[in-house]
TORTI-446794 format. One record per residue: residue number from 0; residue in one letter; x, y, z of N, C-alpha, C in turn. Coordinates in steps of 0.02 Angstrom, whole numbers. Atoms other than C-alpha are relative to their C-alpha. Example, Ala and Ser with C-alpha at 12.3 -4.5 7.8 and 13.67 -1.06 7.14 Angstrom:
<pts>
{pt 0,"A",{45,-59,0},{615,-225,390},{45,60,0}}
{pt 1,"S",{-42,-59,-3},{684,-53,357},{-39,55,37}}
</pts>
This chain:
<pts>
{pt 0,"M",{-45,-25,51},{5104,3752,3461},{21,72,18}}
{pt 1,"K",{-24,-65,-19},{5214,3902,3500},{-18,52,-53}}
{pt 2,"D",{18,-54,45},{5160,4067,3425},{62,41,-15}}
{pt 3,"F",{-62,-34,19},{5316,4128,3334},{-16,65,-38}}
{pt 4,"P",{7,-58,44},{5338,4300,3257},{13,-20,-72}}
{pt 5,"I",{-11,14,71},{5336,4306,3067},{75,3,-15}}
{pt 6,"L",{-71,4,16},{5505,4257,2999},{13,37,-65}}
{pt 7,"K",{-19,-39,59},{5581,4383,2878},{76,1,-7}}
{pt 8,"P",{-73,3,4},{5760,4325,2848},{27,45,-55}}
{pt 9,"K",{-34,-41,50},{5882,4435,2755},{57,-37,-35}}
{pt 10,"I",{-54,42,28},{6028,4315,2730},{-11,-71,26}}
{pt 11,"I",{19,68,-16},{5995,4128,2726},{53,-48,-24}}
{pt 12,"L",{-44,54,21},{6106,3975,2722},{-35,-66,12}}
{pt 13,"G",{25,68,-6},{6037,3802,2687},{57,-49,-6}}
{pt 14,"V",{-55,48,-1},{6153,3658,2729},{-28,-70,-5}}
{pt 15,"A",{24,69,8},{6129,3478,2671},{56,-44,-25}}
{pt 16,"A",{-51,48,20},{6225,3321,2631},{6,-6,-76}}
{pt 17,"H",{-1,17,71},{6175,3297,2449},{-38,51,-42}}
{pt 18,"P",{44,-36,46},{6111,3391,2297},{-68,-34,-1}}
{pt 19,"D",{72,17,-1},{5919,3378,2297},{-30,-4,70}}
{pt 20,"D",{28,3,-68},{5903,3363,2488},{-41,62,17}}
{pt 21,"L",{33,-62,-19},{5854,3545,2506},{-60,16,-43}}
{pt 22,"E",{61,-9,41},{5731,3543,2361},{-58,-37,32}}
{pt 23,"F",{52,37,-34},{5633,3410,2454},{-24,37,63}}
{pt 24,"S",{16,-24,-68},{5639,3504,2619},{-15,74,6}}
{pt 25,"I",{6,-71,-16},{5654,3693,2605},{-8,46,-61}}
{pt 26,"A",{-4,-42,59},{5649,3754,2424},{-59,49,-7}}
{pt 27,"G",{57,-46,4},{5474,3829,2437},{10,61,44}}
{pt 28,"S",{-14,-56,-45},{5524,3936,2586},{54,45,-28}}
{pt 29,"I",{-55,-39,29},{5685,3989,2500},{-27,43,-57}}
{pt 30,"A",{29,-38,55},{5589,4042,2344},{-42,58,25}}
{pt 31,"K",{42,-52,-30},{5468,4141,2451},{44,57,27}}
{pt 32,"W",{-41,-51,-32},{5605,4231,2546},{43,38,-50}}
{pt 33,"T",{-39,-36,51},{5713,4271,2395},{-45,47,-41}}
{pt 34,"A",{48,-44,35},{5559,4341,2308},{-13,64,40}}
{pt 35,"A",{9,-58,-44},{5544,4458,2458},{64,40,10}}
{pt 36,"G",{-61,-39,-2},{5724,4516,2437},{57,-30,39}}
{pt 37,"A",{-54,31,-39},{5826,4396,2544},{53,-28,-47}}
{pt 38,"K",{-54,36,34},{5994,4328,2489},{4,-70,30}}
{pt 39,"A",{-1,68,-24},{6003,4139,2500},{57,-39,-33}}
{pt 40,"Y",{-56,41,22},{6146,4015,2485},{-12,-72,22}}
{pt 41,"Y",{-1,70,-20},{6162,3826,2488},{73,-21,12}}
{pt 42,"L",{-64,34,-10},{6307,3725,2558},{-14,-75,-3}}
{pt 43,"I",{9,72,8},{6312,3545,2496},{64,-35,22}}
{pt 44,"L",{-58,25,-36},{6429,3439,2600},{36,-58,-34}}
{pt 45,"T",{-33,58,31},{6462,3279,2500},{5,10,-76}}
{pt 46,"D",{-8,-5,72},{6512,3249,2320},{-58,-30,-39}}
{pt 47,"G",{58,28,34},{6348,3159,2282},{15,-57,-48}}
{pt 48,"S",{-24,48,50},{6444,3022,2193},{-33,-68,3}}
{pt 49,"K",{31,66,-8},{6340,2875,2257},{-74,0,-19}}
{pt 50,"G",{72,-8,11},{6169,2939,2204},{-25,-29,-65}}
{pt 51,"T",{25,32,61},{6127,2813,2068},{-7,-75,10}}
{pt 52,"E",{6,73,1},{6066,2636,2041},{31,-30,-63}}
{pt 53,"D",{-32,21,62},{6156,2628,1873},{69,-28,14}}
{pt 54,"R",{-64,32,-17},{6299,2503,1895},{56,18,-47}}
{pt 55,"S",{-52,-22,47},{6390,2573,1745},{20,73,10}}
{pt 56,"A",{-11,-71,-10},{6390,2751,1813},{71,13,27}}
{pt 57,"D",{-66,-23,-23},{6556,2841,1840},{-12,48,59}}
{pt 58,"P",{11,-44,-57},{6558,2918,2016},{21,72,-12}}
{pt 59,"K",{-24,-68,13},{6659,3068,1956},{-49,38,-45}}
{pt 60,"K",{50,-31,44},{6532,3102,1818},{-64,15,39}}
{pt 61,"M",{59,-12,-41},{6392,3084,1945},{7,65,40}}
{pt 62,"T",{-12,-62,-37},{6470,3223,2048},{-12,60,-44}}
{pt 63,"I",{7,-56,47},{6479,3338,1897},{-74,11,-18}}
{pt 64,"I",{70,-5,19},{6300,3299,1845},{-42,27,56}}
{pt 65,"R",{42,-20,-56},{6225,3320,2017},{13,72,22}}
{pt 66,"R",{-14,-70,-17},{6314,3483,2051},{-32,48,-49}}
{pt 67,"Q",{33,-43,48},{6249,3556,1890},{-75,1,10}}
{pt 68,"E",{72,2,-16},{6074,3497,1933},{-16,45,59}}
{pt 69,"Q",{12,-43,-58},{6091,3585,2100},{4,74,-18}}
{pt 70,"R",{-4,-69,23},{6146,3746,2017},{-63,20,-39}}
{pt 71,"D",{60,-14,40},{6000,3735,1895},{-61,9,46}}
{pt 72,"A",{55,-7,-47},{5878,3708,2038},{6,65,39}}
{pt 73,"G",{-10,-61,-38},{5955,3852,2134},{-20,63,-38}}
{pt 74,"K",{20,-58,40},{5925,3973,1990},{-75,10,2}}
{pt 75,"L",{73,-4,0},{5740,3932,1994},{-28,30,64}}
{pt 76,"I",{26,-25,-65},{5721,3976,2178},{37,63,23}}
{pt 77,"G",{-31,-65,-15},{5835,4130,2174},{62,-2,43}}
{pt 78,"L",{-61,2,-40},{5994,4069,2258},{52,48,-28}}
{pt 79,"S",{-56,-43,20},{6140,4190,2257},{62,-42,-18}}
{pt 80,"D",{-57,42,15},{6267,4048,2257},{-10,-68,33}}
{pt 81,"V",{-1,67,-31},{6294,3863,2296},{73,-17,13}}
{pt 82,"F",{-66,22,-20},{6448,3805,2391},{1,-76,4}}
{pt 83,"F",{-6,72,-1},{6509,3626,2372},{63,-21,39}}
{pt 84,"E",{-57,34,-31},{6620,3525,2489},{10,-67,-36}}
{pt 85,"N",{-19,61,36},{6704,3363,2434},{3,-62,45}}
{pt 86,"F",{2,60,-41},{6667,3241,2575},{-35,-56,-39}}
{pt 87,"E",{26,55,40},{6632,3070,2502},{-71,-18,20}}
{pt 88,"D",{70,20,-10},{6449,3026,2481},{-3,-67,37}}
{pt 89,"G",{11,62,-38},{6392,2895,2607},{47,-10,58}}
{pt 90,"T",{-50,10,-53},{6538,2919,2727},{5,61,47}}
{pt 91,"L",{-5,-62,-39},{6499,3087,2809},{-1,-14,75}}
{pt 92,"E",{-4,6,-73},{6546,3101,2992},{-1,69,31}}
{pt 93,"N",{3,-63,-36},{6515,3236,3120},{70,15,29}}
{pt 94,"S",{-71,-9,-17},{6701,3277,3122},{18,73,7}}
{pt 95,"L",{-24,-69,-4},{6801,3432,3161},{12,30,-70}}
{pt 96,"D",{-9,-25,67},{6845,3446,2977},{-66,23,-31}}
{pt 97,"L",{66,-18,27},{6661,3448,2930},{-25,64,34}}
{pt 98,"K",{23,-59,-36},{6619,3575,3065},{38,63,-21}}
{pt 99,"K",{-40,-57,23},{6761,3687,3010},{-23,24,-68}}
{pt 100,"A",{24,-19,67},{6699,3683,2830},{-66,38,4}}
{pt 101,"I",{65,-34,-8},{6524,3733,2886},{11,68,32}}
{pt 102,"C",{-14,-64,-33},{6590,3868,3003},{30,50,-49}}
{pt 103,"R",{-31,-44,49},{6693,3939,2860},{-55,36,-41}}
{pt 104,"I",{53,-30,42},{6537,3968,2754},{-47,43,42}}
{pt 105,"I",{41,-43,-44},{6434,4033,2900},{34,67,11}}
{pt 106,"R",{-36,-62,-12},{6568,4161,2938},{9,41,-64}}
{pt 107,"K",{-9,-34,64},{6586,4203,2754},{-64,37,-20}}
{pt 108,"V",{63,-31,25},{6402,4238,2711},{-39,34,55}}
{pt 109,"K",{30,-32,-58},{6347,4287,2888},{-77,-3,-2}}
{pt 110,"P",{73,6,3},{6169,4217,2882},{-33,17,67}}
{pt 111,"D",{40,-7,-60},{6038,4272,3006},{-40,-64,13}}
{pt 112,"T",{40,60,-5},{5946,4109,2970},{36,-58,-35}}
{pt 113,"V",{-30,60,27},{6020,3935,2944},{-52,-55,0}}
{pt 114,"L",{47,56,6},{5919,3785,2884},{39,-64,-12}}
{pt 115,"C",{-30,66,10},{5966,3601,2896},{-52,-51,21}}
{pt 116,"M",{44,53,-24},{5888,3434,2938},{5,-4,75}}
{pt 117,"D",{-1,11,-72},{5842,3392,3117},{43,-62,14}}
{pt 118,"P",{-43,58,-13},{5983,3279,3181},{-32,-54,43}}
{pt 119,"T",{34,50,-42},{5862,3192,3300},{-49,-43,-41}}
{pt 120,"F",{43,40,44},{5760,3127,3151},{42,-59,-27}}
{pt 121,"I",{-42,57,16},{5841,2955,3143},{-37,-51,-43}}
{pt 122,"Y",{40,47,39},{5701,2845,3077},{-74,17,8}}
{pt 123,"S",{72,-8,-5},{5514,2840,3047},{-32,-68,-7}}
{pt 124,"A",{37,63,4},{5415,2684,3090},{-62,8,-43}}
{pt 125,"E",{61,-12,38},{5261,2763,3014},{14,-2,-75}}
{pt 126,"R",{-17,-2,71},{5348,2792,2846},{41,-60,-22}}
{pt 127,"G",{-42,57,17},{5454,2635,2855},{66,21,-31}}
{pt 128,"M",{-62,-26,28},{5617,2729,2829},{52,13,54}}
{pt 129,"I",{-56,-21,-41},{5788,2759,2904},{28,63,-32}}
{pt 130,"N",{-29,-61,27},{5856,2935,2884},{74,-13,-17}}
{pt 131,"H",{-68,12,27},{6017,2932,2781},{53,22,51}}
{pt 132,"T",{-53,-16,-47},{6174,2928,2887},{33,67,-14}}
{pt 133,"D",{-29,-65,18},{6244,3078,2791},{-45,57,24}}
{pt 134,"H",{47,-52,-23},{6087,3178,2833},{10,13,74}}
{pt 135,"R",{-5,-7,-73},{6107,3145,3018},{66,32,20}}
{pt 136,"A",{-67,-27,-17},{6294,3181,3024},{5,73,-20}}
{pt 137,"G",{-2,-69,23},{6277,3339,2920},{-41,47,42}}
{pt 138,"A",{44,-42,-41},{6134,3403,3025},{30,14,69}}
{pt 139,"M",{-31,-12,-65},{6224,3378,3190},{60,46,-6}}
{pt 140,"A",{-57,-44,10},{6381,3460,3122},{-23,72,-12}}
{pt 141,"T",{27,-68,12},{6276,3608,3063},{-23,32,65}}
{pt 142,"M",{22,-26,-65},{6195,3627,3234},{60,21,42}}
{pt 143,"D",{-60,-16,-39},{6365,3621,3318},{36,62,-27}}
{pt 144,"S",{-34,-57,31},{6433,3748,3194},{-37,65,14}}
{pt 145,"V",{40,-59,-16},{6289,3869,3222},{14,22,72}}
{pt 146,"Y",{-14,-14,-70},{6318,3858,3410},{38,-58,31}}
{pt 147,"P",{-31,-65,-11},{6446,3877,3478},{56,18,-49}}
{pt 148,"L",{-64,-5,35},{6582,3856,3346},{7,62,-43}}
{pt 149,"S",{-4,-60,42},{6540,3998,3226},{3,64,42}}
{pt 150,"R",{5,-60,-43},{6510,4117,3371},{65,16,35}}
{pt 151,"D",{-57,-8,-45},{6672,4090,3468},{65,10,-39}}
{pt 152,"H",{-60,-15,39},{6832,4168,3404},{57,-49,12}}
{pt 153,"L",{-52,49,-15},{6939,4035,3488},{-16,-69,-29}}
{pt 154,"S",{15,61,37},{6850,3897,3392},{25,8,-71}}
{pt 155,"F",{-32,-5,65},{6948,3863,3233},{31,70,-9}}
{pt 156,"P",{-29,-67,3},{7057,4018,3264},{33,16,-67}}
{pt 157,"E",{-30,-12,65},{7139,3994,3095},{-49,32,-49}}
{pt 158,"L",{49,-34,44},{6977,4049,3012},{3,75,10}}
{pt 159,"L",{-7,-71,-14},{7000,4217,3097},{70,25,-17}}
{pt 160,"N",{-68,-25,7},{7188,4231,3096},{28,-5,-71}}
{pt 161,"D",{-28,12,67},{7228,4159,2924},{-48,20,-56}}
{pt 162,"E",{48,-14,53},{7067,4184,2826},{-41,64,12}}
{pt 163,"H",{31,-64,-18},{7006,4342,2914},{-77,-4,-2}}
{pt 164,"L",{72,11,-5},{6832,4271,2941},{-22,11,72}}
{pt 165,"E",{21,-19,-68},{6754,4355,3092},{-53,-49,26}}
{pt 166,"P",{54,41,-30},{6646,4255,3214},{-68,29,-17}}
{pt 167,"H",{68,-22,20},{6460,4262,3178},{-52,-36,43}}
{pt 168,"K",{56,27,-38},{6302,4236,3281},{-61,-8,-46}}
{pt 169,"V",{61,14,38},{6156,4154,3191},{-60,13,45}}
{pt 170,"K",{59,-17,-40},{5986,4217,3249},{-51,-56,3}}
{pt 171,"T",{52,51,3},{5872,4075,3193},{26,-63,-34}}
{pt 172,"L",{-16,65,30},{5900,3890,3159},{-66,-36,-14}}
{pt 173,"L",{59,38,20},{5766,3797,3062},{22,-70,-21}}
{pt 174,"M",{-19,69,14},{5779,3608,3060},{-60,-39,-27}}
{pt 175,"T",{54,37,31},{5674,3502,2944},{-14,-65,37}}
{pt 176,"N",{23,62,-29},{5574,3366,3028},{-72,-10,-23}}
{pt 177,"F",{65,8,31},{5425,3297,2933},{-53,-24,49}}
{pt 178,"E",{49,28,-47},{5343,3221,3088},{-9,40,63}}
{pt 179,"N",{3,-39,-62},{5386,3325,3241},{28,70,-14}}
{pt 180,"H",{-21,-68,17},{5392,3513,3214},{-43,50,38}}
{pt 181,"N",{37,-52,-37},{5337,3676,3294},{-12,63,-41}}
{pt 182,"Y",{7,-60,41},{5336,3796,3146},{-13,-21,-72}}
{pt 183,"G",{15,11,70},{5258,3795,2973},{6,64,-39}}
{pt 184,"E",{-7,-58,44},{5306,3914,2832},{-48,-9,-59}}
{pt 185,"D",{49,2,54},{5165,3951,2710},{35,5,-68}}
{pt 186,"I",{-31,-2,67},{5226,3905,2534},{-53,-9,-54}}
{pt 187,"T",{55,12,47},{5056,3901,2449},{14,30,-69}}
{pt 188,"E",{-13,-34,63},{5110,4026,2316},{65,-24,-33}}
{pt 189,"Y",{-66,18,25},{5280,3941,2292},{8,-76,-8}}
{pt 190,"V",{-6,72,6},{5242,3755,2290},{17,-22,-71}}
{pt 191,"D",{-16,19,70},{5249,3750,2100},{73,13,-16}}
{pt 192,"I",{-71,-13,10},{5421,3831,2100},{42,-53,35}}
{pt 193,"K",{-34,53,-35},{5477,3705,2230},{3,-64,-42}}
{pt 194,"L",{3,61,40},{5421,3563,2118},{41,6,-65}}
{pt 195,"K",{-43,-11,59},{5507,3639,1965},{73,-8,19}}
{pt 196,"A",{-69,7,-23},{5668,3650,2065},{16,-74,14}}
{pt 197,"L",{-10,71,-12},{5647,3469,2119},{9,-38,-66}}
{pt 198,"A",{-4,33,65},{5623,3419,1937},{67,11,-34}}
{pt 199,"A",{-66,-12,29},{5794,3492,1896},{48,-57,15}}
{pt 200,"H",{-44,56,-21},{5871,3340,1983},{-18,-62,-40}}
{pt 201,"V",{21,53,46},{5842,3229,1832},{32,-67,16}}
{pt 202,"S",{-36,63,-13},{5973,3100,1880},{-28,-38,60}}
{pt 203,"Q",{26,30,-62},{5886,3068,2046},{-74,-16,-3}}
{pt 204,"I",{73,5,-2},{5702,3081,2002},{-27,-14,-71}}
{pt 205,"P",{26,16,66},{5655,2989,1842},{-77,1,-3}}
{pt 206,"D",{72,2,-4},{5474,2977,1900},{-27,66,30}}
{pt 207,"I",{13,-65,-31},{5451,3163,1928},{-74,14,12}}
{pt 208,"E",{71,-14,-10},{5262,3168,1906},{-26,-35,62}}
{pt 209,"Q",{21,36,-59},{5234,3033,2036},{30,30,63}}
{pt 210,"R",{-34,-29,-58},{5363,3109,2153},{-29,69,17}}
{pt 211,"S",{29,-66,-13},{5288,3283,2132},{-67,-6,35}}
{pt 212,"D",{64,11,-33},{5117,3217,2180},{11,-18,73}}
{pt 213,"M",{-15,20,-69},{5193,3138,2336},{22,60,41}}
{pt 214,"V",{-24,-59,-37},{5284,3298,2386},{-56,50,11}}
{pt 215,"R",{57,-45,-8},{5130,3403,2354},{-46,-23,57}}
{pt 216,"Q",{42,26,-54},{5032,3289,2470},{32,10,68}}
{pt 217,"W",{-36,-16,-62},{5167,3305,2603},{-13,71,22}}
{pt 218,"M",{7,-71,-17},{5156,3493,2594},{-72,18,19}}
{pt 219,"A",{70,-11,-18},{4966,3488,2601},{-13,-26,70}}
{pt 220,"N",{10,27,-67},{4970,3376,2755},{30,45,54}}
{pt 221,"I",{-31,-47,-46},{5091,3494,2841},{-41,64,5}}
{pt 222,"G",{39,-62,1},{4990,3645,2787},{-64,-5,41}}
{pt 223,"S",{63,8,-37},{4832,3575,2864},{9,9,75}}
{pt 224,"K",{-14,-8,-72},{4916,3581,3035},{11,73,19}}
{pt 225,"Y",{-14,-71,-13},{4953,3767,3016},{-50,46,-35}}
{pt 226,"D",{51,-38,35},{4797,3823,2922},{25,32,-64}}
{pt 227,"Y",{-23,-20,66},{4890,3841,2756},{-18,-54,-49}}
{pt 228,"K",{11,51,51},{4856,3754,2592},{61,-45,-7}}
{pt 229,"Y",{-63,36,4},{5039,3704,2576},{51,32,47}}
{pt 230,"A",{-51,-27,-46},{5180,3723,2702},{60,-47,4}}
{pt 231,"E",{-59,38,-20},{5356,3667,2745},{7,6,75}}
{pt 232,"A",{1,3,-74},{5385,3615,2925},{70,-4,28}}
{pt 233,"F",{-66,-4,-33},{5529,3648,3043},{-7,-3,76}}
{pt 234,"V",{-12,-16,-70},{5588,3641,3219},{36,67,0}}
{pt 235,"R",{-28,-68,1},{5620,3827,3245},{31,17,67}}
{pt 236,"L",{-35,-25,-59},{5749,3890,3369},{22,72,-13}}
{pt 237,"D",{-23,-69,2},{5767,4077,3393},{52,7,56}}
{pt 238,"L",{-56,7,-46},{5937,4087,3475},{13,65,38}}
{pt 239,"S",{-11,-58,-43},{5974,4202,3621},{72,6,22}}
{pt 240,"L",{-70,-2,-24},{6157,4159,3654},{47,17,-56}}
</pts>
């Protein structure tokens, strides 16, 4: 395991496909860093309109409900703002339009640290799961946006020429991978805040007590690998280019 320096981000951007994705993956770390004075932002890429098993649900109402749940969760962990894109839930592609949208927010808030899912996490035989197609597409687009697209002034030149958004170099990329990772962030003092933020997503988690127990166990299992009681795990890249 690589011995990384302590991470003390000042401006943070978490990028995910759906409302609630980041509460499962990074909310404890965000709460820790904002408590230490960092500014943190979320960028949610899809409209979240497919996130229900209720056959009578109105997709447009689902979008409104889930966005409010995300804002409520963000307040609990100290977010400065949440940005929402309108790509249709379930159809996200690693397209130029998606990358441009992500680059726009990176250049706007100028994060030193960006967090997203690991795009190489496609499935887990151990857990019996396939990672959602939106998660994979959004993660790859975020990686591409961090390097090289946000850095290079000739990538999406209209962002510079028309919107006056200067190129930006991200220092650290943290990618969530629950199975293969090289960095754990101690969230022992913030796991309860993480779970409260997760509980804000009422439309998605009707069995919050059971789900909270599951997430707590995840964090404990990760923590045991890094000598913490509870931790969130990432593939950490400290970028030199």
